[in-house]
PyMOL commands that place a pseudoatom at each C-alpha (Angstrom):
pseudoatom trace, name=CA, resn=MET, resi=1, chain=A, elem=C, hetatm=0, pos=[-16.787, -10.197, 37.411]
pseudoatom trace, name=CA, resn=LYS, resi=2, chain=A, elem=C, hetatm=0, pos=[-15.922, -12.940, 35.267]
pseudoatom trace, name=CA, resn=LYS, resi=3, chain=A, elem=C, hetatm=0, pos=[-19.204, -12.182, 32.939]
pseudoatom trace, name=CA, resn=LEU, resi=4, chain=A, elem=C, hetatm=0, pos=[-18.174, -8.466, 32.949]
pseudoatom trace, name=CA, resn=LEU, resi=5, chain=A, elem=C, hetatm=0, pos=[-14.712, -9.305, 31.713]
pseudoatom trace, name=CA, resn=MET, resi=6, chain=A, elem=C, hetatm=0, pos=[-16.128, -11.855, 28.840]
pseudoatom trace, name=CA, resn=LEU, resi=7, chain=A, elem=C, hetatm=0, pos=[-18.346, -9.379, 27.693]
pseudoatom trace, name=CA, resn=THR, resi=8, chain=A, elem=C, hetatm=0, pos=[-15.714, -6.615, 27.229]
pseudoatom trace, name=CA, resn=VAL, resi=9, chain=A, elem=C, hetatm=0, pos=[-13.450, -8.878, 25.468]
pseudoatom trace, name=CA, resn=ALA, resi=10, chain=A, elem=C, hetatm=0, pos=[-16.362, -9.924, 23.180]
pseudoatom trace, name=CA, resn=VAL, resi=11, chain=A, elem=C, hetatm=0, pos=[-17.305, -6.147, 22.587]
pseudoatom trace, name=CA, resn=ALA, resi=12, chain=A, elem=C, hetatm=0, pos=[-13.691, -5.290, 21.936]
pseudoatom trace, name=CA, resn=THR, resi=13, chain=A, elem=C, hetatm=0, pos=[-13.141, -8.134, 19.501]
pseudoatom trace, name=CA, resn=LEU, resi=14, chain=A, elem=C, hetatm=0, pos=[-16.389, -7.185, 17.454]
pseudoatom trace, name=CA, resn=SER, resi=15, chain=A, elem=C, hetatm=0, pos=[-15.204, -3.612, 17.383]
pseudoatom trace, name=CA, resn=THR, resi=16, chain=A, elem=C, hetatm=0, pos=[-11.671, -4.510, 16.218]
pseudoatom trace, name=CA, resn=MET, resi=17, chain=A, elem=C, hetatm=0, pos=[-13.759, -6.721, 13.442]
pseudoatom trace, name=CA, resn=ALA, resi=18, chain=A, elem=C, hetatm=0, pos=[-15.901, -4.018, 12.360]
pseudoatom trace, name=CA, resn=ILE, resi=19, chain=A, elem=C, hetatm=0, pos=[-13.006, -1.372, 11.687]
pseudoatom trace, name=CA, resn=ALA, resi=20, chain=A, elem=C, hetatm=0, pos=[-10.809, -4.191, 9.961]
pseudoatom trace, name=CA, resn=GLY, resi=21, chain=A, elem=C, hetatm=0, pos=[-11.270, -4.469, 6.797]
pseudoatom trace, name=CA, resn=GLY, resi=22, chain=A, elem=C, hetatm=0, pos=[-9.447, -5.597, 3.672]
pseudoatom trace, name=CA, resn=LEU, resi=23, chain=A, elem=C, hetatm=0, pos=[-7.266, -8.827, 3.098]
pseudoatom trace, name=CA, resn=GLU, resi=24, chain=A, elem=C, hetatm=0, pos=[-6.280, -10.856, 5.814]
pseudoatom trace, name=CA, resn=VAL, resi=25, chain=A, elem=C, hetatm=0, pos=[-2.664, -11.616, 6.340]
pseudoatom trace, name=CA, resn=GLY, resi=26, chain=A, elem=C, hetatm=0, pos=[-1.909, -15.031, 4.983]
pseudoatom trace, name=CA, resn=GLU, resi=27, chain=A, elem=C, hetatm=0, pos=[-4.546, -14.483, 2.300]
pseudoatom trace, name=CA, resn=GLY, resi=28, chain=A, elem=C, hetatm=0, pos=[-3.060, -14.525, -1.370]
pseudoatom trace, name=CA, resn=VAL, resi=29, chain=A, elem=C, hetatm=0, pos=[-2.955, -11.422, -3.280]
pseudoatom trace, name=CA, resn=GLY, resi=30, chain=A, elem=C, hetatm=0, pos=[-4.550, -11.355, -6.884]
pseudoatom trace, name=CA, resn=ALA, resi=31, chain=A, elem=C, hetatm=0, pos=[-3.570, -9.769, -10.431]
pseudoatom trace, name=CA, resn=PHE, resi=32, chain=A, elem=C, hetatm=0, pos=[-4.840, -6.230, -11.173]
pseudoatom trace, name=CA, resn=TYR, resi=33, chain=A, elem=C, hetatm=0, pos=[-4.073, -3.708, -13.716]
pseudoatom trace, name=CA, resn=VAL, resi=34, chain=A, elem=C, hetatm=0, pos=[-2.711, -0.198, -13.152]
pseudoatom trace, name=CA, resn=LYS, resi=35, chain=A, elem=C, hetatm=0, pos=[-1.415, 2.357, -15.508]
pseudoatom trace, name=CA, resn=ASP, resi=36, chain=A, elem=C, hetatm=0, pos=[2.176, 3.152, -14.764]
pseudoatom trace, name=CA, resn=VAL, resi=37, chain=A, elem=C, hetatm=0, pos=[2.654, 6.881, -14.770]
pseudoatom trace, name=CA, resn=THR, resi=38, chain=A, elem=C, hetatm=0, pos=[6.695, 7.171, -13.525]
pseudoatom trace, name=CA, resn=GLY, resi=39, chain=A, elem=C, hetatm=0, pos=[8.143, 3.729, -13.600]
pseudoatom trace, name=CA, resn=PRO, resi=40, chain=A, elem=C, hetatm=0, pos=[9.956, 1.505, -16.091]
pseudoatom trace, name=CA, resn=ALA, resi=41, chain=A, elem=C, hetatm=0, pos=[6.890, 0.830, -18.282]
pseudoatom trace, name=CA, resn=ALA, resi=42, chain=A, elem=C, hetatm=0, pos=[5.399, 4.351, -18.054]
pseudoatom trace, name=CA, resn=GLY, resi=43, chain=A, elem=C, hetatm=0, pos=[2.535, 4.931, -20.249]
pseudoatom trace, name=CA, resn=THR, resi=44, chain=A, elem=C, hetatm=0, pos=[1.504, 1.577, -20.523]
pseudoatom trace, name=CA, resn=LYS, resi=45, chain=A, elem=C, hetatm=0, pos=[-1.034, -0.591, -18.193]
pseudoatom trace, name=CA, resn=LEU, resi=46, chain=A, elem=C, hetatm=0, pos=[0.193, -3.648, -16.770]
pseudoatom trace, name=CA, resn=CYS, resi=47, chain=A, elem=C, hetatm=0, pos=[-0.091, -5.913, -13.680]
pseudoatom trace, name=CA, resn=TYR, resi=48, chain=A, elem=C, hetatm=0, pos=[3.023, -5.134, -11.079]
pseudoatom trace, name=CA, resn=ARG, resi=49, chain=A, elem=C, hetatm=0, pos=[1.535, -8.161, -8.858]
pseudoatom trace, name=CA, resn=CYS, resi=50, chain=A, elem=C, hetatm=0, pos=[2.259, -10.315, -11.985]
pseudoatom trace, name=CA, resn=ARG, resi=51, chain=A, elem=C, hetatm=0, pos=[5.465, -8.574, -12.947]
pseudoatom trace, name=CA, resn=TYR, resi=52, chain=A, elem=C, hetatm=0, pos=[6.939, -9.033, -9.322]
pseudoatom trace, name=CA, resn=GLY, resi=53, chain=A, elem=C, hetatm=0, pos=[5.666, -12.523, -8.856]
pseudoatom trace, name=CA, resn=GLN, resi=54, chain=A, elem=C, hetatm=0, pos=[7.188, -13.863, -5.550]
pseudoatom trace, name=CA, resn=LYS, resi=55, chain=A, elem=C, hetatm=0, pos=[9.420, -11.271, -4.710]
pseudoatom trace, name=CA, resn=PRO, resi=56, chain=A, elem=C, hetatm=0, pos=[8.793, -9.214, -1.519]
pseudoatom trace, name=CA, resn=VAL, resi=57, chain=A, elem=C, hetatm=0, pos=[6.393, -6.273, -2.198]
pseudoatom trace, name=CA, resn=VAL, resi=58, chain=A, elem=C, hetatm=0, pos=[5.258, -3.211, -0.818]
pseudoatom trace, name=CA, resn=SER, resi=59, chain=A, elem=C, hetatm=0, pos=[1.926, -1.769, -2.136]
pseudoatom trace, name=CA, resn=ILE, resi=60, chain=A, elem=C, hetatm=0, pos=[0.518, 1.733, -1.194]
pseudoatom trace, name=CA, resn=PHE, resi=61, chain=A, elem=C, hetatm=0, pos=[-3.047, 2.505, -2.058]
pseudoatom trace, name=CA, resn=ALA, resi=62, chain=A, elem=C, hetatm=0, pos=[-3.854, 5.880, -1.637]
pseudoatom trace, name=CA, resn=ARG, resi=63, chain=A, elem=C, hetatm=0, pos=[-6.850, 8.250, -2.551]
pseudoatom trace, name=CA, resn=ASN, resi=64, chain=A, elem=C, hetatm=0, pos=[-4.780, 11.269, -2.637]
pseudoatom trace, name=CA, resn=MET, resi=65, chain=A, elem=C, hetatm=0, pos=[-1.046, 12.061, -3.081]
pseudoatom trace, name=CA, resn=ASP, resi=66, chain=A, elem=C, hetatm=0, pos=[-0.390, 14.655, -0.398]
pseudoatom trace, name=CA, resn=ASP, resi=67, chain=A, elem=C, hetatm=0, pos=[2.841, 15.542, 1.414]
pseudoatom trace, name=CA, resn=ASN, resi=68, chain=A, elem=C, hetatm=0, pos=[2.286, 12.732, 4.239]
pseudoatom trace, name=CA, resn=VAL, resi=69, chain=A, elem=C, hetatm=0, pos=[1.534, 9.970, 1.639]
pseudoatom trace, name=CA, resn=ALA, resi=70, chain=A, elem=C, hetatm=0, pos=[4.516, 11.187, -0.589]
pseudoatom trace, name=CA, resn=SER, resi=71, chain=A, elem=C, hetatm=0, pos=[6.873, 11.019, 2.643]
pseudoatom trace, name=CA, resn=LEU, resi=72, chain=A, elem=C, hetatm=0, pos=[5.719, 7.425, 3.181]
pseudoatom trace, name=CA, resn=VAL, resi=73, chain=A, elem=C, hetatm=0, pos=[6.445, 6.385, -0.305]
pseudoatom trace, name=CA, resn=LYS, resi=74, chain=A, elem=C, hetatm=0, pos=[9.931, 8.381, -0.250]
pseudoatom trace, name=CA, resn=SER, resi=75, chain=A, elem=C, hetatm=0, pos=[10.739, 6.257, 2.684]
pseudoatom trace, name=CA, resn=VAL, resi=76, chain=A, elem=C, hetatm=0, pos=[9.581, 3.145, 1.222]
pseudoatom trace, name=CA, resn=ASP, resi=77, chain=A, elem=C, hetatm=0, pos=[11.463, 3.894, -2.116]
pseudoatom trace, name=CA, resn=GLY, resi=78, chain=A, elem=C, hetatm=0, pos=[14.756, 4.123, 0.141]
pseudoatom trace, name=CA, resn=VAL, resi=79, chain=A, elem=C, hetatm=0, pos=[14.045, 0.625, 1.723]
pseudoatom trace, name=CA, resn=VAL, resi=80, chain=A, elem=C, hetatm=0, pos=[13.441, -0.869, -1.782]
pseudoatom trace, name=CA, resn=ALA, resi=81, chain=A, elem=C, hetatm=0, pos=[16.918, 0.951, -3.173]
pseudoatom trace, name=CA, resn=LYS, resi=82, chain=A, elem=C, hetatm=0, pos=[18.722, -0.546, -0.373]
pseudoatom trace, name=CA, resn=ASN, resi=83, chain=A, elem=C, hetatm=0, pos=[17.360, -3.981, -0.730]
pseudoatom trace, name=CA, resn=GLN, resi=84, chain=A, elem=C, hetatm=0, pos=[17.859, -4.435, -4.495]
pseudoatom trace, name=CA, resn=SER, resi=85, chain=A, elem=C, hetatm=0, pos=[20.091, -7.453, -3.738]
pseudoatom trace, name=CA, resn=LYS, resi=86, chain=A, elem=C, hetatm=0, pos=[16.850, -9.207, -2.224]
pseudoatom trace, name=CA, resn=ASP, resi=87, chain=A, elem=C, hetatm=0, pos=[14.608, -8.380, -5.163]
pseudoatom trace, name=CA, resn=MET, resi=88, chain=A, elem=C, hetatm=0, pos=[12.634, -6.218, -2.904]
pseudoatom trace, name=CA, resn=ALA, resi=89, chain=A, elem=C, hetatm=0, pos=[9.842, -4.012, -4.980]
pseudoatom trace, name=CA, resn=ALA, resi=90, chain=A, elem=C, hetatm=0, pos=[7.317, -1.551, -4.303]
pseudoatom trace, name=CA, resn=PHE, resi=91, chain=A, elem=C, hetatm=0, pos=[4.727, 0.292, -6.077]
pseudoatom trace, name=CA, resn=VAL, resi=92, chain=A, elem=C, hetatm=0, pos=[2.061, 2.960, -5.447]
pseudoatom trace, name=CA, resn=VAL, resi=93, chain=A, elem=C, hetatm=0, pos=[-1.710, 2.818, -6.516]
pseudoatom trace, name=CA, resn=LEU, resi=94, chain=A, elem=C, hetatm=0, pos=[-3.500, 6.114, -6.695]
pseudoatom trace, name=CA, resn=LEU, resi=95, chain=A, elem=C, hetatm=0, pos=[-7.070, 5.266, -6.713]
pseudoatom trace, name=CA, resn=SER, resi=96, chain=A, elem=C, hetatm=0, pos=[-9.186, 7.734, -8.816]
pseudoatom trace, name=CA, resn=ASP, resi=97, chain=A, elem=C, hetatm=0, pos=[-12.190, 8.213, -10.822]
pseudoatom trace, name=CA, resn=SER, resi=98, chain=A, elem=C, hetatm=0, pos=[-10.082, 10.337, -12.944]
pseudoatom trace, name=CA, resn=PRO, resi=99, chain=A, elem=C, hetatm=0, pos=[-6.734, 8.705, -13.315]
pseudoatom trace, name=CA, resn=GLU, resi=100, chain=A, elem=C, hetatm=0, pos=[-5.311, 10.706, -16.168]
pseudoatom trace, name=CA, resn=ALA, resi=101, chain=A, elem=C, hetatm=0, pos=[-6.144, 14.016, -14.427]
pseudoatom trace, name=CA, resn=THR, resi=102, chain=A, elem=C, hetatm=0, pos=[-3.738, 12.696, -11.594]
pseudoatom trace, name=CA, resn=GLU, resi=103, chain=A, elem=C, hetatm=0, pos=[-0.609, 11.889, -13.776]
pseudoatom trace, name=CA, resn=ALA, resi=104, chain=A, elem=C, hetatm=0, pos=[1.162, 15.378, -13.893]
pseudoatom trace, name=CA, resn=ASP, resi=105, chain=A, elem=C, hetatm=0, pos=[0.786, 15.428, -10.036]
pseudoatom trace, name=CA, resn=LEU, resi=106, chain=A, elem=C, hetatm=0, pos=[2.291, 12.129, -9.605]
pseudoatom trace, name=CA, resn=LYS, resi=107, chain=A, elem=C, hetatm=0, pos=[5.269, 12.972, -12.036]
pseudoatom trace, name=CA, resn=LYS, resi=108, chain=A, elem=C, hetatm=0, pos=[5.698, 15.987, -9.858]
pseudoatom trace, name=CA, resn=VAL, resi=109, chain=A, elem=C, hetatm=0, pos=[5.899, 14.416, -6.702]
pseudoatom trace, name=CA, resn=ALA, resi=110, chain=A, elem=C, hetatm=0, pos=[8.327, 11.476, -8.096]
pseudoatom trace, name=CA, resn=GLN, resi=111, chain=A, elem=C, hetatm=0, pos=[10.595, 14.409, -9.416]
pseudoatom trace, name=CA, resn=SER, resi=112, chain=A, elem=C, hetatm=0, pos=[10.506, 16.432, -6.354]
pseudoatom trace, name=CA, resn=LYS, resi=113, chain=A, elem=C, hetatm=0, pos=[11.069, 13.665, -3.752]
pseudoatom trace, name=CA, resn=GLY, resi=114, chain=A, elem=C, hetatm=0, pos=[13.685, 11.807, -5.820]
pseudoatom trace, name=CA, resn=ILE, resi=115, chain=A, elem=C, hetatm=0, pos=[11.486, 8.647, -6.005]
pseudoatom trace, name=CA, resn=THR, resi=116, chain=A, elem=C, hetatm=0, pos=[13.192, 6.403, -8.395]
pseudoatom trace, name=CA, resn=SER, resi=117, chain=A, elem=C, hetatm=0, pos=[12.659, 2.773, -7.263]
pseudoatom trace, name=CA, resn=THR, resi=118, chain=A, elem=C, hetatm=0, pos=[8.993, 2.704, -6.689]
pseudoatom trace, name=CA, resn=PRO, resi=119, chain=A, elem=C, hetatm=0, pos=[6.691, 3.233, -9.786]
pseudoatom trace, name=CA, resn=LEU, resi=120, chain=A, elem=C, hetatm=0, pos=[3.919, 5.475, -9.159]
pseudoatom trace, name=CA, resn=THR, resi=121, chain=A, elem=C, hetatm=0, pos=[0.636, 4.022, -11.074]
pseudoatom trace, name=CA, resn=THR, resi=122, chain=A, elem=C, hetatm=0, pos=[-2.845, 5.211, -11.207]
pseudoatom trace, name=CA, resn=PHE, resi=123, chain=A, elem=C, hetatm=0, pos=[-6.255, 2.892, -11.292]
pseudoatom trace, name=CA, resn=ASP, resi=124, chain=A, elem=C, hetatm=0, pos=[-9.152, 3.693, -12.627]
pseudoatom trace, name=CA, resn=GLY, resi=125, chain=A, elem=C, hetatm=0, pos=[-11.743, 3.861, -9.602]
pseudoatom trace, name=CA, resn=VAL, resi=126, chain=A, elem=C, hetatm=0, pos=[-11.633, 4.918, -5.922]
pseudoatom trace, name=CA, resn=THR, resi=127, chain=A, elem=C, hetatm=0, pos=[-12.634, 1.544, -4.657]
pseudoatom trace, name=CA, resn=GLY, resi=128, chain=A, elem=C, hetatm=0, pos=[-9.421, -0.370, -5.826]
pseudoatom trace, name=CA, resn=PRO, resi=129, chain=A, elem=C, hetatm=0, pos=[-9.170, -3.887, -7.046]
pseudoatom trace, name=CA, resn=SER, resi=130, chain=A, elem=C, hetatm=0, pos=[-12.288, -5.732, -5.717]
pseudoatom trace, name=CA, resn=SER, resi=131, chain=A, elem=C, hetatm=0, pos=[-10.483, -8.698, -4.514]
pseudoatom trace, name=CA, resn=TYR, resi=132, chain=A, elem=C, hetatm=0, pos=[-8.260, -6.763, -2.492]
pseudoatom trace, name=CA, resn=LYS, resi=133, chain=A, elem=C, hetatm=0, pos=[-11.214, -5.207, -0.432]
pseudoatom trace, name=CA, resn=ILE, resi=134, chain=A, elem=C, hetatm=0, pos=[-9.508, -1.925, 0.292]
pseudoatom trace, name=CA, resn=SER, resi=135, chain=A, elem=C, hetatm=0, pos=[-11.785, -0.219, 3.186]
pseudoatom trace, name=CA, resn=LYS, resi=136, chain=A, elem=C, hetatm=0, pos=[-13.872, 2.588, 1.654]
pseudoatom trace, name=CA, resn=ASP, resi=137, chain=A, elem=C, hetatm=0, pos=[-12.873, 4.601, 5.101]
pseudoatom trace, name=CA, resn=ALA, resi=138, chain=A, elem=C, hetatm=0, pos=[-8.929, 3.997, 4.356]
pseudoatom trace, name=CA, resn=GLU, resi=139, chain=A, elem=C, hetatm=0, pos=[-7.390, 6.978, 2.657]
pseudoatom trace, name=CA, resn=VAL, resi=140, chain=A, elem=C, hetatm=0, pos=[-3.944, 4.923, 2.612]
pseudoatom trace, name=CA, resn=THR, resi=141, chain=A, elem=C, hetatm=0, pos=[-3.770, 1.283, 2.661]
pseudoatom trace, name=CA, resn=VAL, resi=142, chain=A, elem=C, hetatm=0, pos=[-0.168, -0.295, 2.791]
pseudoatom trace, name=CA, resn=MET, resi=143, chain=A, elem=C, hetatm=0, pos=[-0.124, -3.846, 1.965]
pseudoatom trace, name=CA, resn=MET, resi=144, chain=A, elem=C, hetatm=0, pos=[3.073, -5.996, 2.295]
pseudoatom trace, name=CA, resn=TRP, resi=145, chain=A, elem=C, hetatm=0, pos=[3.286, -9.636, 0.748]
pseudoatom trace, name=CA, resn=VAL, resi=146, chain=A, elem=C, hetatm=0, pos=[6.218, -12.168, -0.243]
pseudoatom trace, name=CA, resn=GLY, resi=147, chain=A, elem=C, hetatm=0, pos=[5.316, -15.428, -2.218]
pseudoatom trace, name=CA, resn=GLY, resi=148, chain=A, elem=C, hetatm=0, pos=[2.275, -13.809, -3.137]
pseudoatom trace, name=CA, resn=LYS, resi=149, chain=A, elem=C, hetatm=0, pos=[0.790, -14.099, 0.396]
pseudoatom trace, name=CA, resn=LEU, resi=150, chain=A, elem=C, hetatm=0, pos=[-0.039, -10.968, 2.535]
pseudoatom trace, name=CA, resn=LYS, resi=151, chain=A, elem=C, hetatm=0, pos=[2.181, -10.336, 5.417]
pseudoatom trace, name=CA, resn=VAL, resi=152, chain=A, elem=C, hetatm=0, pos=[1.108, -6.846, 6.499]
pseudoatom trace, name=CA, resn=ASN, resi=153, chain=A, elem=C, hetatm=0, pos=[-2.094, -4.523, 5.843]
pseudoatom trace, name=CA, resn=GLU, resi=154, chain=A, elem=C, hetatm=0, pos=[-2.335, -1.407, 7.525]
pseudoatom trace, name=CA, resn=GLU, resi=155, chain=A, elem=C, hetatm=0, pos=[-5.445, 1.036, 6.823]
pseudoatom trace, name=CA, resn=LEU, resi=156, chain=A, elem=C, hetatm=0, pos=[-4.937, 4.968, 7.940]
pseudoatom trace, name=CA, resn=LYS, resi=157, chain=A, elem=C, hetatm=0, pos=[-6.097, 8.067, 7.385]
pseudoatom trace, name=CA, resn=ALA, resi=158, chain=A, elem=C, hetatm=0, pos=[-3.545, 10.108, 5.473]
pseudoatom trace, name=CA, resn=SER, resi=159, chain=A, elem=C, hetatm=0, pos=[-3.215, 12.548, 8.902]
pseudoatom trace, name=CA, resn=ASP, resi=160, chain=A, elem=C, hetatm=0, pos=[-2.084, 9.593, 10.711]
pseudoatom trace, name=CA, resn=LEU, resi=161, chain=A, elem=C, hetatm=0, pos=[1.160, 9.226, 8.779]
pseudoatom trace, name=CA, resn=SER, resi=162, chain=A, elem=C, hetatm=0, pos=[3.271, 11.064, 11.507]
pseudoatom trace, name=CA, resn=ALA, resi=163, chain=A, elem=C, hetatm=0, pos=[7.104, 10.370, 11.056]
pseudoatom trace, name=CA, resn=GLU, resi=164, chain=A, elem=C, hetatm=0, pos=[6.753, 7.958, 13.839]
pseudoatom trace, name=CA, resn=LYS, resi=165, chain=A, elem=C, hetatm=0, pos=[3.868, 5.955, 11.984]
pseudoatom trace, name=CA, resn=ILE, resi=166, chain=A, elem=C, hetatm=0, pos=[5.616, 6.101, 8.780]
pseudoatom trace, name=CA, resn=ASN, resi=167, chain=A, elem=C, hetatm=0, pos=[8.778, 4.704, 10.633]
pseudoatom trace, name=CA, resn=SER, resi=168, chain=A, elem=C, hetatm=0, pos=[6.769, 1.879, 12.249]
pseudoatom trace, name=CA, resn=ILE, resi=169, chain=A, elem=C, hetatm=0, pos=[5.296, 0.974, 8.619]
pseudoatom trace, name=CA, resn=VAL, resi=170, chain=A, elem=C, hetatm=0, pos=[8.876, 1.041, 7.182]
pseudoatom trace, name=CA, resn=GLY, resi=171, chain=A, elem=C, hetatm=0, pos=[10.022, -1.159, 10.029]
pseudoatom trace, name=CA, resn=LYS, resi=172, chain=A, elem=C, hetatm=0, pos=[7.509, -3.790, 8.780]
pseudoatom trace, name=CA, resn=THR, resi=173, chain=A, elem=C, hetatm=0, pos=[9.236, -4.726, 5.709]
pseudoatom trace, name=CA, resn=GLY, resi=174, chain=A, elem=C, hetatm=0, pos=[11.554, -6.809, 7.673]
pseudoatom trace, name=CA, resn=THR, resi=175, chain=A, elem=C, hetatm=0, pos=[8.410, -9.270, 7.654]
pseudoatom trace, name=CA, resn=ILE, resi=176, chain=A, elem=C, hetatm=0, pos=[8.785, -9.726, 3.944]
pseudoatom trace, name=CA, resn=LEU, resi=177, chain=A, elem=C, hetatm=0, pos=[12.573, -9.792, 3.722]
pseudoatom trace, name=CA, resn=ASN, resi=178, chain=A, elem=C, hetatm=0, pos=[14.467, -13.077, 3.841]
for i in range(1, 178): cmd.bond("trace and resi %d" % i, "trace and resi %d" % (i + 1))
show_as sticks, trace
zoom trace
């Protein structure tokens, strides 16, 4: 019985390791460049990781901007607006092989959802910045960091973004706010 329990734990651990990808909590987050579409530097390429420095940051990497992802972004945007006194920041990175073709849609989403505190950006390539190790199976990856160290890494299918899951993710912003 003891061997069966140990085998079960080992298999469960390996299964979790095979599914988990990306940066691990505690790792440093590196610089990468995006094209700002709706933020204060709209139309230019910049490094929001660099610009935000040691601040508490939520970064959402998405392969598509559907209604579920837009709802997540709107919720995060509200938290950022409420925590300006704590220098909280966020940005969204749409991963695309045709980033220019997605810019008009991002502008529409920002306007229709009233997203004002969270820049929507594009990254040229669906794999994202290589140092972030974004899982090819994840449609949405939410990373939260403070002091340049990763505190949260959630990899999801866009269809998993129910109201409950969005609330759970937004609740994790407490891990980066002091």
